[in-house]
N, C-alpha and C positions, 0 to 999 in steps of 0.2 A: 718017557717024558721026551719031549723034542727038545734038541739043543736049538739054542739060538747061535745063528751064524752071524758074525760080524760083517757088515758091508764096508768095504774100504771107502775112507771119506774121500769126497772130491777136494781136489786142491784147486784153488784159483790159479789162473795163468798169471804170471808175474810178468810185468812190463819192465824191462830195463831202463829205467828213468836216467841214468848216469849216461847212457851212449845217445840218448835222444838230447839231454842238455848239450852235449858235445857238439852235436850236429847243428843245433840251434844257434850256438855261439859262432861257429864255423860260418853258417850263412850270415849271420850278422855282421861278422868281420869282412865277409866277402863282399856285401852290399856296401858297407861304409868305404871300403877301399876303391870299388869301382864306381862310385858316383860321380856325376861330372857336376860341379858347382855352378848355378846360374849366376854369370855375371851381368848387373845391372845395365852396365854401360853398352852391352851389346844389344841391348833391347831397342835402343834410340834408333830412330831411322836417321840414315845418312845418305845424302843426295851427291852421289858420285858422277862425274861425267863420264859418257859410254866411250869405250876405247877406240881410238882411231879418229875421234872428231877432234877437228882443231878448235883450240880455245878462242872464244870471241873476245877482242880487246876494246869493245865498245865501252867508252868510260861512264855512259849513262846506264849500261846495262850491269856494271860492276860497282854500283854506287854502295858504298859502304860507310856506316856510322859506327864509331865506338864510344859508347857513353858509360863513363864510370859512376857508379853509386858508392858514395863515401859517407863515412861519419864526420861530417864538418859541421861546425856551429852554424846556426840559421841566422840570417843578416836581415833585419827589417822585415820578419815574418815569411820571407820566401827561402825554400831549399834552394842549396847550389849542387848542381851536376856537372861533370867534366865531359864535354864533347869534343872527341878528337883533341883531347889535352888542352880544351879552352874552357874556362868556368862560364856556366850559364845559369841564370836564374830559372826557376821551373816555370814560371809563366812565358818566359820566352822561349824555352826549349819545347814547351806544348804549340806555341804557334809554329815554331820551325818544323816539328814533326807533322802537323796538319798540313803545312805547305808543301812538305816532302811527300806525303801521301797524295797529295793532289796530283803532284808531277810524276812521281813514279812510286807504283805501290810494290814493285819488286826490290826495293830497297833492302838490304839486309842490315839489321842493326844486332850489333854485339854488346850486350850489356854485361860489364863487368863489375860484380859486386863485391865490395871490398869485406874483410874480414870482419870489421866492426860496424857496417852500414846496418842501419834500421830496415826492417821489413816492410814498414810503412812506406819509406823512400821507394823501394823496389816495386811494390803493388801500385804506388801512383804513376810511376814511370810506365808500367805495363798496361795500366787503364788508359793513359795518353796515348800509347801506340795503339791500343785497340780502337780509340776514337779516331785516329787519324787513318784507320784502315791498313795498317802496317801489319803483316803477318809473319814476315821472315824474321823471327827473333832468335837470337841464341844467348843464353845466359852463362856466364862463366865466373867461377869462384876461385880465384887463384889466390891462395893464402900466401904464396912468396912474393906476389907483388906488393910492394911498400907505397902507400900513397902518400905524398906529401902536399899538405895544403897549401895553396897559394895564398899569400898575404894580399887582401883586398885593401 
């Protein structure tokens, strides 16, 4: 009678999972530590003068208007804005912006939006600037600025 010969069983190759997990975590820590955060303010375009060029001191060329958008009560159905620290009704402000747009389209307008201002007032002001053809607009939101309403 023939004897049965037992064949050795093939064992599957084992993959060391613990060392692979260690490598994955080390790579994860490396990528977290070496990443550079994207700072959103750096993506804004800034127009700086070229080095070595003298600054022009032409008063017409450096026309600047500072408009404060505040949360003030509405008097007589018209909203109040402050232009260079003087109160203006919205309809008068629109006329002034249109006149400014006709005279000088390069006028820079700084819009300082107060912390409690309504978005509607800001949008109306931006629309008025667009109608006047003014394109150099800067919007600032400085929470440290305290607005004191002027008594009318």
